[in-house]
KOLKOLTI-445521 format. One line per 2 residues: number of its first residue (from 0); their letters; for each residue x, z, y of N, C-alpha, C, CB. Coordinates in pm, whole numbers. Glycine has a CB too. Example, Ala and Ser with C-alpha at 12.3 -4.5 7.8 and 13.67 -1.06 7.14 Angstrom:
# KOLKOLTI-445521
0	as	1319:780:-569:1230:780:-450:1320:780:-330:1131:905:-447 | 1285:708:-225:1367:714:-106:1290:787:3:1408:572:-60
***
This chain:
# KOLKOLTI-445521
0	xx	9922:741:-6434:9826:677:-6346:9875:538:-6310:9803:762:-6220 | 9785:441:-6311:9816:304:-6274:9738:273:-6148:9782:204:-6388
2	xx	9802:216:-6051:9736:178:-5926:9721:27:-5924:9815:229:-5802 | 9604:-17:-5883:9577:-160:-5873:9563:-194:-5726:9449:-200:-5953
4	xx	9641:-289:-5679:9632:-327:-5538:9512:-416:-5516:9760:-397:-5492 | 9472:-432:-5391:9359:-519:-5361:9400:-665:-5351:9293:-476:-5231
6	xx	9530:-691:-5353:9578:-829:-5355:9579:-878:-5498:9719:-840:-5291 | 9612:-1001:-5524:9593:-1066:-5654:9639:-988:-5776:9662:-1193:-5652
8	xx	9558:-896:-5822:9576:-829:-5950:9718:-784:-5980:9530:-919:-6058 | 9781:-721:-5885:9916:-671:-5908:9905:-525:-5947:10007:-690:-5782
10	xx	9964:-491:-6058:9957:-355:-6108:10094:-291:-6092:9911:-351:-6255 | 10093:-169:-6041:10218:-95:-6034:10201:33:-6114:10259:-65:-5886
12	xx	10305:78:-6172:10301:199:-6251:10400:299:-6191:10334:170:-6400 | 10361:424:-6179:10454:524:-6126:10564:560:-6225:10378:649:-6086
14	xx	10549:521:-6351:10652:551:-6451:10775:467:-6424:10599:525:-6594 | 10888:527:-6439:11014:456:-6423:11056:397:-6557:11124:550:-6367
16	xx	11107:278:-6555:11150:210:-6678:11303:201:-6682:11088:68:-6687 | 11369:313:-6653:11515:311:-6647:11581:292:-6782:11565:437:-6585
18	xx	11511:328:-6890:11571:313:-7022:11532:181:-7088:11531:429:-7111 | 11459:97:-7018:11412:-30:-7074:11501:-145:-7035:11271:-57:-7029
20	xx	11451:-263:-7049:11528:-385:-7019:11552:-400:-6870:11456:-508:-7073 | 11636:-494:-6835:11667:-517:-6695:11545:-572:-6622:11785:-613:-6681
22	xx	11544:-556:-6491:11432:-601:-6408:11405:-750:-6429:11462:-573:-6260 | 11279:-784:-6445:11240:-923:-6463:11226:-966:-6608:11338:-1010:-6397
24	xx	11277:-887:-6700:11274:-927:-6840:11132:-948:-6890:11343:-823:-6925 | 11042:-856:-6861:10905:-868:-6912:10841:-999:-6865:10819:-748:-6866
26	xx	10854:-1028:-6739:10795:-1150:-6684:10855:-1275:-6743:10810:-1152:-6535 | 10986:-1277:-6755:11050:-1397:-6811:11014:-1417:-6957:11202:-1387:-6796
28	xx	11008:-1308:-7033:10971:-1319:-7174:10825:-1364:-7185:10992:-1184:-7247 | 10737:-1309:-7101:10596:-1350:-7104:10583:-1500:-7070:10512:-1265:-7005
30	xx	10659:-1546:-6972:10655:-1689:-6936:10709:-1775:-7050:10737:-1714:-6807 | 10815:-1730:-7114:10873:-1803:-7226:10774:-1808:-7343:11006:-1736:-7271
32	xx	10709:-1696:-7369:10610:-1688:-7474:10492:-1781:-7442:10562:-1543:-7493 | 10452:-1785:-7317:10344:-1874:-7274:10379:-2019:-7304:10316:-1856:-7124
34	xx	10504:-2055:-7281:10548:-2191:-7310:10538:-2220:-7460:10693:-2213:-7262 | 10571:-2123:-7543:10560:-2140:-7688:10413:-2161:-7727:10620:-2017:-7763
36	xx	10322:-2091:-7661:10178:-2111:-7687:10140:-2254:-7649:10092:-2008:-7608 | 10190:-2301:-7535:10162:-2440:-7492:10210:-2541:-7596:10228:-2468:-7356
38	xx	10326:-2515:-7655:10380:-2605:-7758:10286:-2610:-7878:10522:-2559:-7802 | 10238:-2494:-7922:10147:-2490:-8036:10015:-2561:-8003:10119:-2345:-8077
40	xx	9966:-2546:-7880:9840:-2608:-7841:9853:-2759:-7826:9791:-2548:-7711 | 9970:-2805:-7787:9992:-2949:-7768:9966:-3025:-7898:10135:-2976:-7718
42	xx	9993:-2963:-8010:9967:-3026:-8139:9818:-3049:-8161:10024:-2941:-8252 | 9736:-2976:-8088:9590:-2989:-8099:9533:-3065:-7980:9524:-2851:-8110
44	xx	9619:-3116:-7894:9578:-3187:-7774:9494:-3098:-7682:9500:-3312:-7811 | 9537:-2972:-7669:9475:-2878:-7577:9579:-2827:-7480:9409:-2761:-7654
46	xx	9537:-2805:-7357:9626:-2742:-7260:9599:-2592:-7260:9605:-2802:-7117 | 9690:-2515:-7202:9670:-2371:-7194:9544:-2337:-7113:9793:-2305:-7130
48	xx	9519:-2401:-6998:9394:-2371:-6926:9269:-2403:-7009:9389:-2449:-6795 | 9271:-2512:-7085:9156:-2544:-7170:9137:-2438:-7278:9175:-2683:-7236
50	xx	9246:-2394:-7336:9241:-2291:-7440:9187:-2160:-7384:9381:-2269:-7501 | 9230:-2125:-7264:9181:-2004:-7200:9031:-2011:-7177:9254:-1980:-7067
52	xx	8980:-2125:-7130:8836:-2142:-7108:8762:-2133:-7241:8807:-2277:-7039 | 8809:-2204:-7341:8744:-2199:-7472:8741:-2057:-7526:8816:-2293:-7571
54	xx	8850:-1986:-7508:8859:-1847:-7556:8757:-1756:-7489:8997:-1792:-7532 | 8731:-1777:-7363:8630:-1697:-7294:8490:-1737:-7340:8642:-1713:-7141
56	xx	8467:-1866:-7358:8335:-1912:-7399:8300:-1872:-7542:8327:-2062:-7385 | 8400:-1836:-7623:8372:-1783:-7756:8287:-1656:-7743:8505:-1754:-7833
58	xx	8309:-1582:-7635:8236:-1456:-7612:8091:-1481:-7570:8307:-1373:-7505 | 8056:-1602:-7531:7921:-1635:-7488:7924:-1732:-7371:7845:-1509:-7449
60	xx	7806:-1776:-7331:7800:-1872:-7221:7841:-1804:-7090:7658:-1934:-7210 | 7881:-1887:-6995:7924:-1835:-6866:7905:-1941:-6760:8071:-1788:-6871
62	xx	7896:-1897:-6637:7892:-1990:-6524:8035:-2024:-6485:7813:-1929:-6402 | 8054:-2140:-6425:8188:-2182:-6384:8250:-2081:-6287:8183:-2321:-6319
64	xx	8170:-2025:-6197:8225:-1929:-6101:8277:-1804:-6171:8117:-1890:-5997 | 8206:-1759:-6275:8252:-1643:-6351:8381:-1674:-6426:8143:-1596:-6449
66	xx	8390:-1794:-6480:8514:-1835:-6548:8630:-1838:-6450:8497:-1973:-6614 | 8607:-1896:-6334:8714:-1905:-6233:8761:-1765:-6194:8664:-1981:-6107
68	xx	8668:-1673:-6177:8704:-1536:-6141:8784:-1470:-6252:8580:-1454:-6110 | 8739:-1485:-6374:8808:-1422:-6487:8948:-1480:-6508:8726:-1439:-6614
70	xx	8962:-1609:-6482:9092:-1675:-6501:9179:-1667:-6376:9071:-1819:-6539 | 9126:-1608:-6269:9199:-1592:-6143:9242:-1726:-6085:9321:-1503:-6163
72	xx	9148:-1822:-6086:9172:-1953:-6025:9056:-1986:-5933:9190:-2064:-6135 | 9074:-2085:-5848:8968:-2128:-5757:8867:-2213:-5834:9026:-2207:-5637
74	xx	8738:-2206:-5796:8635:-2283:-5866:8664:-2432:-5882:8505:-2267:-5794 | 8721:-2502:-5781:8749:-2644:-5805:8849:-2667:-5920:8804:-2707:-5677
76	xx	8941:-2575:-5939:9038:-2588:-6048:8969:-2580:-6184:9146:-2480:-6038 | 8875:-2490:-6196:8807:-2471:-6324:8714:-2588:-6352:8728:-2340:-6325
78	xx	8659:-2649:-6247:8569:-2763:-6266:8640:-2877:-6336:8514:-2810:-6131 | 8762:-2906:-6298:8838:-3014:-6362:8863:-2985:-6509:8971:-3037:-6290
80	xx	8895:-2862:-6541:8918:-2824:-6681:8789:-2838:-6760:8971:-2677:-6691 | 8679:-2789:-6703:8550:-2796:-6772:8507:-2942:-6792:8442:-2719:-6693
82	xx	8527:-3025:-6690:8492:-3166:-6703:8563:-3229:-6823:8529:-3242:-6574 | 8690:-3197:-6841:8765:-3251:-6954:8711:-3201:-7087:8911:-3215:-6941
84	xx	8673:-3074:-7093:8619:-3017:-7217:8480:-3074:-7248:8612:-2864:-7206 | 8401:-3097:-7144:8269:-3158:-7163:8286:-3301:-7214:8187:-3157:-7031
86	xx	8379:-3376:-7155:8403:-3515:-7196:8446:-3523:-7342:8510:-3580:-7106 | 8516:-3422:-7390:8561:-3420:-7530:8455:-3365:-7625:8688:-3338:-7543
88	xx	8342:-3321:-7572:8236:-3267:-7655:8261:-3125:-7704:8215:-3356:-7772 | 8349:-3052:-7637:8382:-2915:-7678:8296:-2811:-7605:8528:-2888:-7653
90	xx	8245:-2849:-7489:8164:-2759:-7405:8046:-2840:-7355:8247:-2699:-7285 | 7931:-2773:-7341:7820:-2842:-7275:7766:-2756:-7162:7709:-2876:-7375
92	xx	7698:-2825:-7070:7637:-2761:-6954:7486:-2759:-6976:7675:-2835:-6820 | 7424:-2647:-6940:7280:-2637:-6955:7224:-2556:-6838:7241:-2571:-7091
94	xx	7115:-2606:-6779:7051:-2530:-6674:6991:-2404:-6735:6941:-2615:-6601 | 7008:-2294:-6664:6949:-2170:-6711:6800:-2171:-6682:7016:-2047:-6646
96	xx	6722:-2122:-6776:6577:-2120:-6759:6535:-2030:-6644:6510:-2074:-6887 | 6606:-1918:-6626:6567:-1822:-6522:6602:-1869:-6381:6633:-1689:-6549
98	xx	6700:-1955:-6368:6743:-2004:-6237:6791:-2147:-6254:6855:-1914:-6175 | 6707:-2244:-6222:6737:-2385:-6246:6859:-2433:-6167:6617:-2470:-6209
100	xx	6901:-2359:-6063:7018:-2398:-5986:7148:-2359:-6057:7014:-2334:-5848 | 7137:-2267:-6149:7255:-2214:-6218:7279:-2291:-6348:7239:-2063:-6247
102	xx	7403:-2334:-6367:7441:-2407:-6487:7527:-2316:-6575:7518:-2537:-6450 | 7483:-2301:-6699:7558:-2221:-6795:7645:-2314:-6879:7463:-2137:-6887
104	xx	7763:-2267:-6911:7855:-2342:-6996:7860:-2272:-7131:7998:-2352:-6933 | 7861:-2350:-7236:7873:-2290:-7369:7951:-2383:-7460:7734:-2261:-7429
106	xx	8009:-2323:-7564:8081:-2401:-7663:7984:-2481:-7747:8168:-2311:-7752 | 8022:-2602:-7779:7949:-2679:-7879:8001:-2635:-8016:7965:-2835:-7858
108	xx	7939:-2684:-8122:7991:-2654:-8256:8134:-2705:-8270:7900:-2718:-8365 | 8160:-2823:-8215:8296:-2880:-8219:8392:-2793:-8139:8298:-3025:-8165
110	xx	8345:-2740:-8026:8429:-2651:-7945:8464:-2523:-8019:8359:-2618:-7814 | 8365:-2467:-8088:8390:-2345:-8167:8490:-2374:-8279:8258:-2290:-8226
112	xx	8478:-2490:-8343:8572:-2527:-8448:8713:-2544:-8390:8527:-2658:-8518 | 8719:-2610:-8274:8848:-2636:-8210:8918:-2506:-8170:8830:-2725:-8088
114	xx	8845:-2413:-8110:8910:-2289:-8067:8953:-2206:-8188:8815:-2207:-7977 | 8876:-2207:-8296:8917:-2136:-8418:9044:-2197:-8475:8804:-2138:-8524
116	xx	9051:-2328:-8477:9171:-2397:-8526:9291:-2371:-8434:9144:-2550:-8538 | 9266:-2372:-8304:9374:-2346:-8208:9425:-2202:-8223:9325:-2371:-8063
118	xx	9332:-2108:-8242:9372:-1968:-8263:9464:-1957:-8384:9249:-1878:-8282 | 9426:-2021:-8495:9510:-2016:-8616:9646:-2080:-8591:9439:-2087:-8734
120	xx	9646:-2192:-8521:9771:-2263:-8494:9865:-2178:-8409:9742:-2396:-8424 | 9813:-2120:-8303:9895:-2037:-8214:9943:-1912:-8288:9816:-1997:-8087
122	xx	9851:-1846:-8358:9890:-1725:-8433:9999:-1756:-8535:9767:-1665:-8504 | 9982:-1865:-8609:10082:-1902:-8710:10217:-1932:-8645:10034:-2024:-8791
124	xx	10213:-2002:-8532:10338:-2038:-8464:10410:-1914:-8413:10309:-2135:-8347 | 10335:-1824:-8349:10398:-1701:-8298:10448:-1614:-8413:10298:-1622:-8210
126	xx	10372:-1607:-8521:10416:-1530:-8637:10543:-1590:-8697:10305:-1525:-8744 | 10555:-1724:-8695:10677:-1786:-8748:10798:-1753:-8662:10659:-1939:-8759
128	xx	10778:-1743:-8532:10888:-1702:-8443:10928:-1558:-8475:10846:-1715:-8292 | 10828:-1472:-8498:10855:-1331:-8526:10934:-1312:-8654:10725:-1253:-8534
130	xx	10928:-1408:-8747:11003:-1394:-8873:11153:-1396:-8850:10964:-1504:-8970 | 11195:-1434:-8731:11338:-1434:-8700:11391:-1292:-8679:11365:-1519:-8575
132	xx	11302:-1196:-8675:11339:-1055:-8658:11342:-984:-8793:11241:-983:-8562 | 11409:-869:-8799:11400:-787:-8921:11254:-751:-8946:11487:-658:-8908
134	xx	11215:-729:-9071:11075:-708:-9110:11005:-600:-9027:11068:-671:-9256 | 11071:-486:-9004:11005:-379:-8928:10980:-421:-8784:11091:-250:-8931
136	xx	11071:-496:-8727:11053:-544:-8590:10949:-657:-8584:11186:-592:-8533 | 10944:-738:-8688:10844:-846:-8695:10703:-788:-8683:10859:-927:-8827
138	xx	10675:-686:-8763:10543:-623:-8759:10518:-559:-8623:10530:-516:-8871 | 10621:-496:-8566:10606:-429:-8438:10579:-529:-8325:10732:-348:-8407
140	xx	10648:-643:-8324:10630:-739:-8216:10491:-803:-8224:10740:-847:-8222 | 10442:-827:-8344:10308:-882:-8358:10203:-778:-8318:10283:-930:-8502
142	xx	10224:-654:-8354:10133:-546:-8313:10134:-530:-8161:10172:-412:-8381 | 10250:-550:-8100:10256:-537:-7954:10169:-642:-7885:10402:-549:-7905
144	xx	10157:-760:-7944:10067:-861:-7887:9922:-814:-7895:10083:-996:-7961 | 9885:-749:-8006:9751:-693:-8018:9728:-586:-7910:9729:-634:-8159
146	xx	9828:-502:-7888:9817:-398:-7785:9805:-459:-7646:9938:-305:-7791 | 9878:-567:-7619:9864:-636:-7491:9722:-688:-7476:9966:-752:-7479
148	xx	9664:-737:-7583:9524:-782:-7578:9430:-669:-7541:9483:-842:-7713 | 9452:-552:-7600:9371:-435:-7567:9391:-394:-7422:9405:-318:-7661
150	xx	9515:-395:-7376:9544:-357:-7237:9478:-455:-7140:9696:-353:-7213 | 9488:-582:-7168:9429:-682:-7079:9277:-672:-7078:9471:-823:-7121
152	xx	9216:-645:-7192:9071:-627:-7198:9029:-507:-7114:9024:-609:-7344 | 9099:-396:-7128:9068:-276:-7049:9091:-301:-6900:9154:-158:-7096
154	xx	9198:-372:-6867:9228:-405:-6728:9116:-489:-6668:9363:-480:-6717 | 9071:-592:-6742:8964:-679:-6694:8835:-599:-6675:8941:-795:-6792
156	xx	8805:-512:-6771:8683:-431:-6762:8688:-340:-6640:8665:-348:-6891 | 8801:-273:-6618:8815:-184:-6503:8803:-262:-6372:8949:-110:-6508
158	xx	8862:-379:-6369:8858:-462:-6249:8717:-510:-6220:8952:-583:-6264 | 8644:-546:-6325:8507:-593:-6311:8416:-479:-6263:8455:-651:-6444
160	xx	8436:-360:-6319:8353:-246:-6281:8378:-198:-6138:8378:-131:-6377 | 8498:-224:-6086:8531:-179:-5950:8477:-272:-5842:8679:-167:-5935
162	x	8422:-385:-5881:8370:-482:-5783:8230:-446:-5739:8370:-624:-5840
***
């Protein structure tokens, strides 16, 4: 059983990790890995927040407030990121027909091309790091990233349904 607190998305697990790494290892490795993603994105002149927004918009259009909620940031923070993406022609804003007060954000064709290229760049970079491991561990570490993606998707879905 996993318990989710009502404060900022902190998950605790009743399972003990006594046979695993020392306390803090997961967080430090995740932060280090995040930095490696930033390095790969810098070659494309994208920041991690921009990449995160583009990645969500691949799934379909969204309102800025929904993006801010999904990214766990305040709406003014997301506005600055979106403004930069709009200025670069990667995202556009469109009034929704059903509610003229609501502005939908969507990827442009250039934005879709950019996020696909960024995905390949990041994947290739992380895969090249994984080659430093023995072959069986290389496959396992890359699969673990896929599993983290599945876990995060399920976590987001559960969190959204509980609101």
